[in-house]
Structures are given as structure tokens and as C-alpha cells.
N, C-alpha and C positions, 0 to 999 in steps of 0.2 A: 429254466427250459424245462418244457414238460420232456418225461420219456427218458428215454438214456441221459444220463448226467457227462456222455463224450460228446466234445465237439469235435469233428475232424476237420483240420484247418489245413491250409498251404500256403505256402509264400514261392512265388514264381521270380525266378531271376532270369534276366532279360542283359542283352549287348545291343541298346538302342542307339540309334542312330538321329542323320536328316532325315532319311528316308521314311517319312508316318507312314505309307502304307506297309510297306515292310515291316515299320515296330505294330503294327494293331495286326499285323498277319502274323506276327511270330506270338504275340501276347492271346490273339484269339486262338491259335492251335494248344498252347499253354496250358491255359484256361481253360478248355474243352479235355484235356486230359487230365486235369489235376479234378474237376469235377467228375471226369468218370472214376477215377480211383477213390471216390466217396467225399471230396474236399465239402463241406458247406457253406466255408466262409474263405475266400480267397484274396490275398493278397499281392497287386502289383509292385513293380517299385520306382522308385523317383522318376518323374518325367519320360515317362515310359513310352509315351505317343512321341517325342522329340526330345533329340539329346545333342548338345555341340556347342560351337560358338555363341557367343550373343546373337549375331547375325539370323544364325540356325534359329535360335530361340524365339525370335520374332518371329520370322516367316511361318515359322510353325504353331504359334499362340493360337488359341479359339476362346470364344465364349464357351459357357456352362452350357449353351445349347448346339454345341460343335458336333463336329464327328466323334471324336473322343469320348466325349461322355455319352452320346448317342449310341453307340457301338457297347458302352457300356451296359446302358440300359437294356441294351436289347438284348444281348447274352445272358445279364444274369438273369433277366425273366424265362429267357429259354432254358434253360439249365437251371432254373428255381434254387438260386444260389445269393449269399450276401456277397458283393463284391467291391473288396477297396479297391479303385481304381488308380492306385500309387498316386503320383501327382500330375498335374500333368500342367502346361504352360497356360495359366488362363489369360485371355485377352479383355480388359473390365474398361468398358467405353464410356467414355465421357457421356452423361447426360442420358443413359439409358439403359433397359436390362441389360445385367452383367449375365444372364441364365437364369436357369429355374432356380426357383429358391428350395431351398431345402426342407425337410418335411422334421428333421433331429431334432433334441431338444435345445442344442447349444449350437446348431448349426447358426453360422456368421452370414446373414443375406445384405450387409450393408456394404459398401464401396469402401474401400482403402486401396492405395497402390502398393504391388508387390511386382519384382521381378525376380526372374533367376538369375545365373551368370556363373557359368564355370569357368569363362574364357579369358580374355584380360579384360584389365580394370576400366571399363569404358569412359568414356568423355561426355563432358557435360551435354555434348550436343546428342547425344544419342538418348536423353529423355522424351520419345518420340512416341512412347504408349504406356498405357497401364498396363502391366503384366503381375501376375501373381504365380505363385508357384501353390497350387493346389490341390488339394485331396477330397474325394468322391466316395462314400460312401453309398453303396446302391444297394435295395433289396430286391427279394425275389421277385417283386412283381415290377420291376423294371423303373421304382422310384426312388430319385434322390432323397436320401434319410440325413445325411449331415454333410457341410463344407468343411473343411479346415483349411484354413492359410497358413502357409508357414511363420512362425515365431520368430524363431533364430536367424539371422542372417552370418552366411559361412563370410566373414572377414578375417582371416589366416595367409599366415604363410607354413607350406608344406613339402618339404624336399627342395626348400629352395624356391619355389612356385609362390607366386603372391593370387589369392583370390578373394577379391571386393565384391561380394555380391549388392552389398548396403550403397555403391555406386551407382546400381541403377535401380533399385528395389528399399520400400519401404516395409516391415515385418505387418503379419498379421497380429491382430489382437484381443483374439479371444479363444481361449480351452475351451476344446469341443470334445465332449462325449457323447457316442448314440449309443445306438443297442441292436443286436441282430434282430433277426425274426424268430429266432429261437428265445428272445430274452435276455442277452448277454451283454452287460455293460461292454461299449468299447470306445477306450479311448484313442485319440488320432493324434501319430505325432508325423515329422517329416527328418531323416537323414542326421543334418548337425544338431538338432532337437534334442537329440539322444544324452549329450555332454552337458545336461542341465539337469539333473537332478530334480531341481524345483518342479518342471512340467509335472514329471511323471508322478512324483509326490500329489501334486494338486490331481492328475488324472485319477490315482487310487481313490481318494479322499472324497472324490464325487461319485464312486462308485466303479470305477472301470475296475476288471477283471482279466481282459484282456487288451494290451495296448498293440497295436499295428504302428511297423516304423517303416513304409516305404524310402530307399534310401539309395544314393551313388557314391557310397562311401569311396574317397580315394583308397588306392592300391595301398601308400604307405600307412595310414592309418588302420586299414581293413587289415593287414597282416600284423598290426602292433596294438591295437587298441580297441576293433570292435568286435571280439565276443568278451571279451573283460567288460566290458561297459552295457552290453545286451543283457550278458548275465548280472551285471550290479544291479542295473536298472531292476531286472526281475526279483530278483532276492530281498532288495530295501524295502519294494513298495508288495510282495506278495502276488504279483500278477505274470500271468502268463504273455511274452511278447513275441510276434509274429514278424520279423524283422528281413524283408523281402528287398536285396541288394542286387545293384546292377554288376555286370562284368565284363572287361576286358576295354579297349581303345573304342573312344569315341572323339569323333569331330570334335577340333577346337583342341586337342591336346592332351584333353582328362582321361585318366583310365581310373576303372571303378575295379574293386578287390573280390566281388564277389561273396561267396562261403555265407549266402541266404540262411538263416538258422531261426528255429521255432525252439523257446526255453520256457521251462517250468516256472512254477513261483519259490521251486527250493533252488533255483538256478541249474537245472539239469537239462542240458541240450538236448532235444529229445530228436532233432534232424538239424540235419545241416546239409549244403551243397555245396559242391568241387568249384570248378575255373570253369565253367561253362553255361551255357543257356540250359534251362530247363527246371523243375520245381520239386519240392520237398514236403512231404506231407506229416500230417502227426495229430493222432488225437489226446485231446484237452481234458484232464479228469478234472471236471470243476468238484466233485466231491472232495476229492484230495486238497484241491486248493484249497474248501470251506476247513478241514482237518489244520490245514499248514496256517489259516489265518487264526483257530480256534487254540491252537497248542502255543504256536508264536505270537502273539497279538501286537505286534509294532506299534501298527496305526495307531491302536486304542494307548498305547504306551508312552504317544506322543505328550510333550509339554511345551506345546506353543507360546502358552505364558511367560515362558521363562526366556527363552530364546531372543526376544526382541529382533528388532529389524536392521541387519546390516547393512551399514552405508553403501554406499555404489563405489563400486572398481574402475577406474577408467582404464582403458588400455594405454 
């Protein structure tokens, strides 16, 4: 990037619900506050525009030409910022345009079927719409630079509760690296992707210097796993990680753990949020990142020719 080697970034923490108007208002207020604090790259959490049970998500879904991305484009242009608009519940229409095409070098403009779901395991009869858990990077000109659709489905049991995201969704199929207006390579990921080091390694090998992680991590896994995993992904790939989490209760019985954080390539937590809505900011020292990568060149020391391809593991 030109000029200063410092990039001020912000992670916005929200308590999103099924009320889209209230969610947009909260995102607007905190995005403006973060920009006023000097942030040039701002990251919103997963499903910032609507979060709840399966029916809430369906009712709140929209195309990439809809109100959520339109707001993101308008405010990014107004404030002259790079904005990663967390993720939205994208409605991917059959036989028509799914929304505006991204300008990013890896953005996926092909149609695949993806749907979120934090509530009950949906029935087969619920397959009524093509939905996607979709992250959008918007530049300071208000243009969509990249679109990423979540790769890994949240099919787990946490604290006695089953989550079966794949019952109504299909995963995305493309790794996406974008570039900020300052020329900083930006790797895109969403929430559960954090548990897959392979993705973060590929993002780093494709040039990512910063990885953004919009999330709605559950309360139990936030308490016990969140910081450990975020710091591990930063350390092992020598990248900055900007992890924006949801916080508090949401419709449908889901509860997120907050603690949004910004971590440097040495694993140092530069900023961490508490247990309410708000934002945290930090200055990313890109020159220091270069020093770390030169002194501890783990990416160059890889020996992929001897690792082989591990066999598939079935749950």
C-alpha cells in the first residue's frame, strides 16, 4: 500500500435479530462510528442483516441487488472505506441474475445453492428457495469487489443442541481473495470456516495478508475455542485476522458469544470486544508482518510434495 504501512481496521459486533430495519440501523451507526475513529477497512459479523430461525432467514433473504448490499455500497462510498458486509442471507433466483457481479479476482458469479440455518434441522419440504450465506467486499467507490459463499456447513452438536446447516444448504465452492483500495490482499471466510486450517493456508498461499472472519459463533464455543482458533490461524499463516462476531440472544434459540477481535501475525490480540454491541479498532503494521514472514518463513518451508493427500474422513 502507498504511504503509511499502517492500516486501521475495525470489527463491528452486533446483536442481530429478525428485524432487518433495526439491524441495518445498528450496522449504520457503528460503521459510521468506526470510520470516524479512522478505520479504513470495516468488517461486519455473519448474517448482520437478519439472524434467527429458518423462517426468519427465508423471509429476510434478498438478492445481491437488494437493500442490504445497496446500503453497504452506499455507505462505503459515502465514508470512503473498504467494507466487508459480514454475510447476508442471499436469495439466489432460478434462471435469473443473482445480483451484481463482483469485480474481485476470485469472486464467484456462478450460481450454487447455499442456505444458512441456526434453528431446527429443516424438513425436506423446506427446500423452497435457493439461499446462500454470502459475504460481500465493497470498495470506497461503492463497487462490489468480491463475493464469497461459505464453504463449510455447520453440521454439529453443541451443548446438546443439533445444528444441521446442510439439511437446507449446499456449500460454496470457491476460495476468494480480494484486494482493498490500499492494495492489501484480503482473504474471505465465514464463521465455521475458522475450524478448517486448510482454507486459511490456501488464502495465505494465494497472497492474503489479512483474513476477515464474519461470525455468529455460539456462546459455548466462543468461551472455549474462539480466541484459541483465531490466534492459531493468524500465527500459522502469519496473517492478520479481523474476526467480527455476533453477540447475545437471537430468535430461534441461537446465542452468540461476542468477543470480536483483531489479531496480528505473531498471535497478539490487538483489540477485543466485550459482551455487547460495539466495535474495536486496531492499526495493522504491515511492515512488521513482512519482518515476521522474513524471519520465520513458514510458508516457504512447506514440503507439500511429501505430505500426500489424506483420505476422506466421514463423520
